[in-house]
C-alpha positions in Angstrom: 41.7 -42.8 7.0 43.4 -42.9 3.7 44.5 -39.5 2.3 45.2 -38.5 -1.1 47.4 -36.4 -3.2 44.8 -35.9 -6.0 44.0 -32.2 -6.6 40.4 -33.2 -6.7 40.5 -34.6 -3.2 42.4 -31.6 -1.7 41.0 -30.9 1.6 38.9 -34.1 1.7 37.6 -34.5 5.5 36.3 -38.1 5.1 32.7 -37.1 5.1 30.7 -37.8 2.2 27.1 -37.7 0.8 25.6 -40.9 0.1 23.8 -41.2 -2.9 22.3 -44.9 -2.8 20.7 -46.4 -5.7 19.7 -50.0 -6.7 21.4 -51.9 -9.6 23.7 -48.9 -10.4 27.7 -49.4 -9.5 30.1 -46.5 -10.2 33.8 -47.4 -10.5 36.7 -45.2 -10.5 38.1 -43.8 -13.7 34.7 -44.0 -15.4 31.8 -41.5 -15.9 28.2 -42.2 -15.0 25.4 -40.1 -16.5 22.6 -39.6 -13.8 19.0 -38.0 -13.6 18.3 -36.7 -10.5 14.6 -35.8 -9.7 14.1 -36.9 -5.8 13.8 -33.9 -3.5 16.3 -35.4 -1.2 18.8 -36.0 -4.1 18.3 -32.6 -5.5 19.3 -31.1 -2.0 22.4 -33.3 -2.2 23.4 -32.3 -5.6 22.7 -28.4 -4.5 25.0 -28.8 -1.6 27.6 -30.8 -3.6 27.7 -28.3 -6.5 28.0 -25.2 -3.8 31.1 -26.9 -2.1 33.3 -29.8 -3.4 31.3 -31.4 -6.2 31.7 -35.1 -4.6 28.9 -37.8 -4.1 29.4 -41.2 -3.0 27.4 -43.5 -5.3 26.6 -46.5 -3.4 24.6 -49.7 -4.4 21.3 -50.7 -2.3 21.4 -54.1 -0.9 18.8 -56.8 -1.5 15.5 -55.9 0.4 16.1 -52.2 -0.1 12.4 -51.9 -1.5 10.9 -52.3 1.9 12.6 -49.3 3.5 13.4 -46.9 0.4 12.0 -43.8 1.7 14.2 -44.1 5.0 17.5 -45.9 5.3 17.6 -49.2 3.5 20.8 -51.4 3.8 23.6 -50.1 1.5 26.8 -51.8 0.4 29.9 -51.4 2.5 32.2 -50.1 -0.3 31.2 -47.1 -2.5 32.6 -45.0 -5.0 33.3 -41.3 -4.6 32.7 -39.3 -7.5 33.1 -35.8 -8.8 30.5 -34.1 -10.8 32.2 -33.3 -14.1 29.1 -31.9 -15.6 25.8 -30.5 -14.6 22.6 -29.1 -16.7 19.4 -28.3 -14.8 16.1 -29.1 -16.9 13.2 -26.8 -17.4 11.2 -29.2 -15.1 13.6 -28.5 -12.4 15.4 -31.9 -12.3 19.3 -32.3 -12.9 21.3 -34.3 -15.5 24.8 -34.9 -14.3 27.8 -36.8 -15.3 29.5 -38.2 -12.3 33.3 -39.1 -12.6 34.6 -42.0 -10.3 37.4 -40.9 -8.1 38.2 -43.4 -5.7 36.8 -46.5 -3.5 35.4 -45.7 -0.4 34.8 -48.1 2.8 32.1 -46.8 4.9 32.8 -46.7 8.5 29.8 -45.4 9.9 26.9 -43.5 8.8 26.5 -39.9 10.5 23.6 -38.4 12.3 22.1 -35.5 10.0 19.3 -33.2 9.9 19.7 -32.9 6.2 17.4 -34.9 3.9 20.1 -37.0 2.4 22.3 -39.7 4.2 26.0 -39.0 5.1 28.8 -41.1 6.2 32.5 -41.3 7.3 34.6 -43.4 4.8 38.1 -44.4 4.4 39.5 -44.2 1.1 40.9 -47.3 -0.8 43.8 -46.8 -3.0 44.8 -49.5 -5.4 47.0 -52.3 -3.8 49.6 -54.1 -5.7 51.1 -57.0 -3.9 54.5 -57.4 -4.7 54.5 -61.2 -5.2 52.3 -60.2 -8.5 54.6 -58.1 -10.2 56.2 -60.7 -12.5 52.8 -62.3 -13.8 50.8 -58.6 -14.0 52.0 -58.0 -17.4 50.7 -61.6 -18.6 47.5 -60.9 -16.7 47.2 -57.4 -18.4 47.3 -59.2 -21.8 45.0 -61.8 -20.9 42.3 -59.3 -19.9 42.9 -57.4 -23.3 42.5 -60.4 -25.2 39.2 -61.3 -23.6 37.8 -57.7 -24.1 38.8 -58.0 -27.7 36.7 -61.2 -28.1 33.7 -59.7 -26.5 34.2 -56.6 -28.8 34.9 -58.4 -32.0 32.0 -57.2 -33.9 31.8 -53.8 -32.4 34.2 -51.7 -34.4 33.6 -48.4 -32.9 34.4 -50.1 -29.4 37.7 -51.5 -31.0 38.9 -48.2 -31.8 38.1 -46.9 -28.5 39.8 -49.7 -27.0 42.9 -49.0 -29.2 43.1 -45.7 -28.1 42.8 -46.6 -24.4 45.6 -49.2 -24.7 47.7 -46.5 -26.3 47.9 -44.5 -23.2 49.5 -47.3 -21.3 47.3 -47.3 -18.5 47.8 -49.2 -15.5 46.1 -53.1 -14.7 44.0 -51.4 -11.7 42.6 -48.6 -14.2 42.0 -51.3 -16.7 39.8 -53.4 -14.4 37.7 -50.7 -13.7 37.1 -49.7 -17.2 36.3 -52.9 -18.4 34.4 -53.7 -15.4 32.2 -50.8 -16.0 31.9 -51.0 -19.9 31.5 -54.9 -20.7 27.9 -55.6 -19.8 28.4 -57.1 -16.6 25.7 -57.2 -13.9 25.7 -54.7 -11.0 26.2 -57.5 -8.4 29.5 -58.5 -10.1 30.5 -54.7 -10.5 29.8 -54.4 -6.8 32.5 -57.2 -6.3 34.9 -55.7 -8.5 34.3 -52.1 -6.6 34.9 -54.1 -3.2 38.1 -55.5 -4.2 41.0 -53.0 -3.8 43.8 -55.7 -4.4 44.4 -55.1 -8.1 45.8 -58.7 -8.9 42.6 -60.4 -7.1 40.6 -57.8 -8.8 41.9 -58.5 -12.2 41.4 -62.4 -11.5 37.7 -61.8 -10.9 37.3 -59.9 -14.2 39.4 -62.7 -16.4 37.2 -65.4 -14.8 33.9 -63.6 -15.3 34.8 -62.7 -18.9 35.9 -66.1 -19.7 32.6 -67.6 -18.6 30.8 -65.1 -20.9 32.9 -66.0 -23.7 32.1 -69.6 -23.1 28.4 -68.9 -23.0 28.4 -66.9 -26.2 30.2 -69.8 -27.9 27.1 -71.8 -26.9 24.8 -69.5 -28.2 24.0 -67.5 -25.1 24.5 -63.8 -26.1 26.2 -61.4 -23.6 24.1 -58.5 -22.6 26.5 -55.7 -23.2 25.9 -52.5 -21.8 25.6 -49.2 -23.9 28.7 -47.3 -24.2 28.8 -44.7 -23.1 25.9 -45.8 -20.6 22.7 -44.5 -20.5 21.3 -42.2 -17.8 20.2 -43.7 -14.6 17.4 -42.7 -12.6 17.2 -42.0 -9.0 
């Protein structure tokens, strides 16, 4: 099991509550609004709020509709998130902001008497291959240039991008933030989530964004996501 020095994960045992959702992928370093109303996930949330505030958001695999009420198949890599904010609605449902903390490879699901699913995971830290050190600054500049092209007509987002870059964040963090906010589909986001090698993740993202730009130049608009994204429903 990969241990972490992060204070958020102090005492982390490797066991997580699973929150499976279709077409929603959380990445580390970003925040996803969620509206929770199903009884089993309200129970999951109450348990998290009473203890470590951690939830592993995981994408449901294709065909989940046939077995949604039980245990449909899930992606092999989830994102462990921490509840950053919580609001209970008058209807008894919940709105939360879930902040991505770390990639989590699911090793096995655990037997449980609870209404929600649980699993044992290994945490995945970003891996920076020594062989990529020399070209990494060029890769980062290329990624930033592509993001600027996609956000050319969005002044507010350009300002946020400038603030982001002023903080001198790492390539790994940058790929996660861009992967989450630039309107990519959930299947591709899951590929980014599953890739803990930062250089390979950046290459995947650059190739995808380059294709989007080529499409927009031919008159096919990119379906950019709202920033911040809207609440997702369970």
